[in-house]
N, C-alpha and C positions, 0 to 999 in steps of 0.2 A: 173561570171563564173558558179556558181551554177544555176543562173537563166537561162542562155542559155542552160545548160545541161537539165534542166527540160523541156524547150520548145522543144528540139530535141526529148526527150522521148515522149512527148505528140503528136508530129507529127507522130512518128512511130506507136503509138497505135491508132491513129485516134481520140484521145480525147482532152480535154482541161483541164488545171489546172489554177485555180484562185489564184493568189498570193496577199497577203495583204502587202501593203507598210508599212514602219515604222510609217508613219503618221496615217494610218488607225488603227494600233494597239494601238497607244496612245489615239485615240479617243474613244476606247472601255471603258465603264464605269463599274467598279465593283459595285455590289449592296452594299448599306450601311448596316452594321450589325444592328440588333435591339438594341444592347447595346454596347456602346463604353467605354472602360476602359482606364483611363489616370492616370498618376502620377501628383501630384501637381507641377506646374511649367513647365510641358511638354505640347505638342500640337500635333495635327494630322490634315492632309488635307483630306477632304471628298468631294466626287463628288455626286451631286444630280442626280436623274433620269430625271430631267427637270429643266428649269429655274425657279427661285424663285424671287418673288418681295419683300416678307417680311420674316424675320426670327425672331422667338421668343424663349427666354430662360426663363424657369420657375424660376430659382434661379441664379442670376448673381454672387452670392458669391461662387458658386461651379464651374461654367464654364462660359466662354464668347465665342462669335462667331463673327468672322470677315469675311464677304463675300469677296472672291478674285475675283469672277465673278458671273454672274447670276446662274451658276450651280455648283460653287465650294465654299466650306466653309472651314475656318480654325478654329478649335475648340481647345481651350487650357484650361487646368485645373487651377482653382484659389485656391480652398480650398477643404478639404475632405468633401465628401457628394455625393448626387445623385440628378440629375435634368433631365428635359426633354427639348429637342430641337425640334421645329416644323418649317418647311419651307412651305410657302404658295405662290401660284402664284398670278397674278394680278386680277384674278376673284374670289379669296378667296378659291380656291380649295387647297386641301392638296397635296403637292409635296412629302414630306417625313417627318417622325417623328421617333425619336429614343431617347433612354435614354443614359445619360452620367454619368458614375460613376468615381469619382475622389478619389484616395487614397493618403494617405500621402507618400511623397517620403522618402525612406530610405537612401538617399544619405548622409544626415547629420549624421544619425546613424552609417553608415559604416565608415565615416571619423572620427567621434568621437571615435568609437571602436578602430580604428588603432592608433589614437593619444594617447588614454588612455593606450593602451598596451605598447607604447613606453615610456611614462612618468611615469607610475605606473607599473613597471615590475612584482612585487611580489603580484599581485592581480588577482582575477577571476571575472571580470566585464563584464556584457552583457548590451548592449545598444539597446533598442527597440524603434522604432518610432511609436508614437500614434498620433491620429488626432490633439490633442492640447498640447502634451508634449513629451519629451524624457524621457523614464523610464530607470533608472540605477538599475540593480539587481546584486547580487553576494556578494562577501566578499572581504575585504581589511585587511591589516595588522594593520593599525592605523587610528585614525580619521583624521590625516593629509592627508593620502592617499585618504580617502573619500572626503575630501574637495578639493583636487587637481583634482580628477575625476569629481566632480560636476562643477568646474570651466572650465574644458576642454569641457564638454558637453554644457555649456552655450555659449561657443564660436561658436559652430556649430548649435545651435538651430536657427530656422527661426523666423520671426517676430510673436509675440504673442504666442510663444511656450514656455511653462514652463518646468522646470526640476523636475521630480518625483524621489526622492532619496529613494531607497529601499535597500541600501547597509547595510551590517552588518560588524561590526568590530570583528575580531577574538579574539583579546586580548584587552578588554576595560580597560583603565587606568583611575584612579581617581586623582583629583587635590583638595588639600585643600588650600584654600585661607585665609591667616591670614591678617586681615585689622585692622589698627589703625587709627581712625579718631579723630584728636586732634584739639582743638580750642585754639589758643593763643590770649588772649585778653589783651589789655592795656587800662585801664580806668583811665583817668587823670581828676581830678576835682579840681578846684581852686575857692576859695571864698575870695574876697579882698574888703575891705571897712569897714565901721562902722556898726556894728550890733546893731541897736537901740533896738531890742527886748531884747538883753542881758542887757540893762540898767534898765529894770524893768520887772515886771510880767504883761505884757500887756494881757488883757483879764479878769483880776479880777476887777469886778465892784466895784467902791468906791464912786460913786456919784449918782445923780438922785434917791434919796430915794423914791420919790413919785411913781416912776414906778416899784419899786421892791416889794412893798407890805410887805409880811411877812418876807423878809430877811433883813429888815433895821437893825435889831440888829446884824446881822452877819457881816455887813460891817461898822458899826459906833460904836465907834470912830475909825479912821484910825490909824494904828501903827505909831510909831515915824519915822520921816524921809520920810513920804509919803505925797503927796499933791494930791488933786483931779485934774485930767487933762483930759478933754474930756470924762468923764465917765469912764476912766481907771485909774488904780492905778499904779503910776510910782515912782521910787526913784528920789530924787532931782538931778538935773543935776550937774555933776561934771566933773573932768578931767579924770575919769576912763573909757573913751570910749574904746571899744574893737575892735581891727583890726584883722580879721581872715585871715589866709593864710593856706590852706589845700591842700595837694597833696597826692593822694592815687594811688596805682598801683595794678592792678589785677594780676591773676596767670593763669597758663596753666591748662586746664581741658580736660579730655578725654571724647568725646561725645559718642563713641561706639567702641567696639573692638570685632567684630564678627569673628568667624571661620566657614567657609562654605566648605563643601566637595561635589563635583559634578563629574559626569562622564565626561571625556574629550569629547568635542563637544556638550555638553548640557548646556543650560543657567541656572543660579541660581540668586536669588534675596534675599534681606534682607531689613527690615524696622523696625526702632525703632521710635515711635512717636505716632501719632493718626490720627483721621479723624474729619473734621468739616463739618457741613451740609451747603448745598447751595440750596436755593429754585429755582426750575426750573418750569416756567409756561408751561402748556401743556393742550391740549384739547380745544374743542370749548366753553366749559362752563367756561373757565378760571381757571381750577383746577391747584393746585400747588403740584408738587411732589418734593421730597427731594433727592438730590444727594450728595454724600460724596466724599471729596477730601483728599488725604493723605498729611501729612506733617511730618517733623521730619528728621531723618537720614536714607537715603535709599541707597542701593548699588545693582547694577546689573552687572554681569560679565559673560563672555563666554570664557572658556579656551579651548585650543586645544594643545595637546601634539604631537610633531613631532617625527619622528622615531629616531632622534639623541638625544632625551631627552629634547630638548628645548621646552619652553612653550610660546605660543602666547595667550595673554589675551586681550580681549576687555572689558574694565571696564568703568562703568558709575556711579560714586558716586554723591550724591546730599544731600545738607543740606538746609532745609527750616524751617521757623518759622512764626508764625502768627504775623501780623502787622495791626495796625489801621491807617496807613498813607493813604492808598488809599481804605479804607473801604467803602462799598456801603450799603445804607439803602434801604431795600425792604419793601413795604407796601403790606400786604396781609390780606383781610377780616377785615379791620378796625384796624389791628395791624401792627406794623413795626418790622423788623428784621434787625440787622446789620450783614452784611457778611464781615468778615475780609479779608484782602489781605495776600499775602505770599511774604516774602523776601527769595529769592532762590539763592543759590550758587551751581552751577552745573559744572561738568567736564565730558568729555567723550574722551577716547583715547584708542589706541591699541599699546601694547608694546610686545617685545619678550625678554625673559630672561631665565636663568637656574633655576633649582629647588633650593630653598633656597635663591635666590637673591631677593633684595628689591629695589623697585623704589618708588619715592615720587612724589606727586602732590601737589603743593603749589600755592600761589598767589591768593587764593580766599579771597579777602579782603573786609571788610565792615567798613565804617567810618561814624560816626554820631557825630554832634556837636550841643549842646544845650546851650542856655544862658538865664539868668533870672536876673531881677533887682528888688530889694526891697528897699523901702525908704519912707520918709515922703512925703505926698502930697505937691505939689507946691515947697516946700523947696528943694527937691531933683532935681528939674528941673532948678534951678537958675544957670545962668552961673557963673563960677568961684568958687562959694562956694557949688554948687550942689553935688559934690562928697563927701562932708562932711556929707550929710544927706541921703546917699543911699549906698547900697553895691551891687556889681555885682557878679553873680555866673556864672561860665563857666565850662562846662563839655564836654569832648571829649572821645568817645569810639571807639577804633580800635580793630577789631577782624580779625584774619586770620585762615582759616581752612587748615590744612596740613593733607594729606592722605598718609599713608604708607601701601604698598601692598607687601606681600611676598607669592609667590606660592610654594607649595610643591607637588611633585609626591608621592602619598601614596598608600599603599596596606593594605587591612584589615588584622588584626591579628587573629591567630587561637587560642591563649590562652588568655581568658579574664582577667586572673589574672595579666597580664603584664600592664593593664591599671589601673591607679590610679584615684580615685574619690577625690573631695575636702575634704571630711571628713575622709579620710583614716588615716591621721596623728592624734595622740592623742593631746588633748588640753593641753597646758602648764599650770603649776600652777601659782598662784598669785606671788609667790616668784621669779619664773623664769621670769615672765613678768616685775616685778618691778626692779630686780637687773641686770638681764642679757638681758633684752629686747627680750626674746624668745616668739614667738607666737605659737610654737608647740613643743611638747616634743618628744624626740627620743625614740627608743626602746632599746637602748643600746649604748655602745661605738662604734664609727665608726671604721670600719676596713679599714686600708690604705695599699695599696700595697707597698712593700719595694722599696726604691729608688735605681735604678740600679747604680752600680759604686760607686765611692767615693763621699760622700756628707758631707757637713758641712757648717760652717760659715767662712767667710773671713772678718777680721777686719782690717781696714786700719787706 
């Protein structure tokens, strides 16, 4: 209708009007800008001024190009950065060249911002998208809120994008961890058989005077009841053979009892033990350097206090000691060095409990069995009568490490006089220690509060 009206107007004025069809309008090509800006993960269709035979991208980690037709390209952003795209015709001529700048998409940051605002309402957190990370800034009420915000940001981070935590806690809480590491050992040793060494003083030379030189007078004549036997002095054989049976039991000992105080959300560690050297070859000339490895009782923990007062603790205790079972001998510059091995008992766990509550870690067992046989040569190996001429020793050691952990939410005191030091109490006198078993002396009679209500003794 509009087309026919325009034709009638043209006929009246004696002119002509050229109308572009929709197909002709679509065929018009907009010029490519000198710089194309894209978000990572997005794309754009570009039309070249002429057909291209080859398309080159300077950095494929920033952008990639897929030709849809000889004169149409689809450019999409891969990663943050800047690169150049060039299109060439079949004769090597330049058809078009433009720069592509890809910036990090803030979609994940916006989604993380909204989710953090929903899950951590009492916070002031800002999420910013960087080329390689998501940065969290602002303040939160507790370390638990900070940990929750970081976990939400990780869920919306793209591949190879880390989390940069710049959050501050308005009220930092401190946790004191009281740890008791106890080793319960049971050492059982038995010795059963005839102790031939108890029948005489084996080792005192009583014969072969020609070999002893100046000590002949010291060993001759032999005392009564002694006869020379194989160069050793022994009592006459009788019926007084000794049969030993011995059983001993060990006791419980405390390996360490550390008390550590740390801010909630920060790690802390503890070590009681030492270091032993380990030679490490290095360099083209075969030079040897020395590295040191820790051993002993160590403890690492990371507490987090939640808003409701509960404490989440990631604790990793370890008990290690030197051993020669798998020791290695290393030769260096004509000398040798024995590098011992370690027997390690290690645990790692995460628990949640209240302030003042205790949890235990047990089951760290170690069992060793040793045996030894002493006896007369040849006679102790005879079948049937061999046990008469030898004794067997058997020893078994069992140890179990039990770890007791008690966390407390603490605050610093403003009055130092309320804290007591170990030497605050006076030392008791010798009379108090002997008669009353008192290790410290008091400063006076203790004052007791009166018992409320009726109090007394009930005798039945």
